[in-house]
LUMPAZA-206466 format. One record per residue (C-alpha): residue number from 1; x, y, z. Coordinates in steps of 0.2 Angstrom, whole numbers, plus 5000, padded with zeros to 4 digits. Example, Ala and Ser with C-alpha at 12.3 -4.5 7.8 and 13.67 -1.06 7.14 Angstrom:
   num     c1     c2     c3
     1   5062   4978   5039
     2   5068   4995   5036
This chain:
   num     c1     c2     c3
     1   5180   5015   4925
     2   5172   4998   4927
     3   5155   4996   4919
     4   5142   4996   4932
     5   5130   4982   4934
     6   5112   4987   4928
     7   5100   4979   4940
     8   5081   4978   4940
     9   5072   4976   4956
    10   5053   4972   4957
    11   5040   4962   4967
    12   5028   4953   4956
    13   5013   4941   4958
    14   5009   4925   4949
    15   5004   4933   4933
    16   5019   4946   4934
    17   5007   4959   4941
    18   5015   4974   4948
    19   5002   4987   4953
    20   4985   4995   4951
    21   4980   5013   4950
    22   4998   5018   4952
    23   5000   5009   4969
    24   5009   4993   4974
    25   4998   4978   4976
    26   5007   4971   4992
    27   5015   4978   5007
    28   5028   4966   5014
    29   5039   4975   5027
    30   5053   4962   5025
    31   5054   4965   5006
    32   5054   4984   5008
    33   5069   4981   5020
    34   5078   4971   5007
    35   5074   4984   4994
    36   5082   4997   5005
    37   5097   4987   5009
    38   5101   4983   4991
    39   5098   5001   4984
    40   5104   5013   4997
    41   5120   5021   4991
    42   5117   5017   4973
    43   5108   5027   4959
    44   5090   5022   4956
    45   5080   5025   4940
    46   5062   5026   4939
    47   5048   5034   4929
    48   5038   5050   4934
    49   5023   5040   4939
    50   5033   5029   4951
    51   5041   5044   4960
    52   5023   5052   4961
    53   5017   5036   4969
    54   5031   5036   4982
    55   5027   5054   4985
    56   5045   5060   4988
    57   5063   5055   4982
    58   5070   5041   4991
    59   5084   5046   5004
    60   5103   5041   5002
    61   5101   5037   4984
    62   5102   5048   4968
    63   5084   5047   4961
    64   5085   5048   4942
    65   5068   5051   4935
    66   5063   5048   4917
    67   5049   5059   4910
    68   5043   5066   4894
    69   5037   5081   4904
    70   5051   5088   4914
    71   5042   5104   4919
    72   5030   5093   4929
    73   5044   5088   4940
    74   5049   5106   4946
    75   5042   5103   4963
    76   5051   5087   4966
    77   5067   5095   4960
    78   5065   5110   4970
    79   5062   5100   4986
    80   5078   5089   4984
    81   5091   5097   4972
    82   5104   5086   4978
    83   5097   5069   4975
    84   5085   5071   4960
    85   5090   5071   4942
    86   5077   5072   4928
    87   5081   5064   4911
    88   5071   5060   4895
    89   5076   5042   4891
    90   5082   5026   4899
    91   5098   5028   4890
    92   5101   5045   4897
    93   5096   5038   4914
    94   5109   5024   4913
    95   5122   5037   4907
    96   5119   5048   4922
    97   5119   5032   4934
    98   5136   5028   4927
    99   5143   5045   4931
   100   5137   5043   4949
   101   5142   5025   4953
   102   5155   5013   4947
   103   5146   4998   4955
   104   5128   4996   4952
   105   5113   5005   4946
   106   5095   5000   4951
   107   5079   5002   4940
   108   5064   5002   4951
   109   5049   5004   4940
   110   5036   5006   4934
   111   5030   4995   4921
   112   5035   5005   4905
   113   5052   5008   4912
   114   5054   4989   4916
   115   5049   4985   4898
   116   5061   4997   4891
   117   5076   4993   4903
   118   5075   4974   4902
   119   5085   4972   4887
   120   5099   4983   4895
   121   5099   4974   4912
   122   5112   4963   4918
   123   5103   4957   4934
   124   5086   4955   4941
   125   5081   4955   4960
   126   5064   4948   4960
   127   5051   4945   4974
   128   5040   4932   4967
   129   5024   4933   4977
   130   5012   4918   4978
   131   4997   4928   4975
   132   4986   4934   4961
   133   4978   4952   4961
   134   4969   4963   4950
   135   4981   4974   4941
   136   4984   4987   4927
   137   5003   4986   4926
   138   5014   4971   4923
   139   5032   4965   4923
   140   5039   4960   4906
   141   5042   4942   4902
   142   5060   4939   4908
   143   5061   4920   4909
   144   5070   4917   4892
   145   5083   4931   4894
   146   5087   4928   4913
   147   5090   4910   4915
   148   5104   4909   4927
   149   5097   4909   4945
   150   5111   4915   4957
   151   5100   4916   4973
   152   5084   4910   4980
   153   5076   4911   4997
   154   5058   4907   5003
   155   5049   4918   5015
   156   5032   4921   5022
   157   5024   4937   5029
   158   5006   4937   5037
   159   5002   4921   5028
   160   5008   4927   5011
   161   5022   4916   5004
   162   5035   4924   4993
   163   5052   4920   4986
   164   5067   4931   4983
   165   5075   4926   4967
   166   5090   4934   4959
   167   5095   4931   4941
   168   5109   4935   4930
   169   5110   4934   4911
């Protein structure tokens, strides 16, 4: 079996801000479509708080949720047994992802998961938003590790400028 690509996907502001009060800072419909297009059919890894902020498991993907409190996840698991897997660490999550998909595994947040996963990742799919917002969660420094830009495309939505940038190690 080939080693799957471990990818991180995130939308961040000028100061690497991700969210505040367990919510995303921006709602960009085109970016959400890109997220869906890239992740459907692949395992996605997230922290418990990210799943709670989404409100339900994402369809057409196995949702691998990292938590130190698996009993708190009973309701989510009972609602969707077929597409939710609960694990205790990023390493365990990646192993589960490897069992499920030979191609690519996506890490979708939140901040603590990104910080832990960055050294393990092969690829970054970033949306760099030309905006600054008050935040309490931030994306880790990545510029020294991911220096090879393989894709870049500028966009604008309702006056908000952003760039899709993909990096590989």
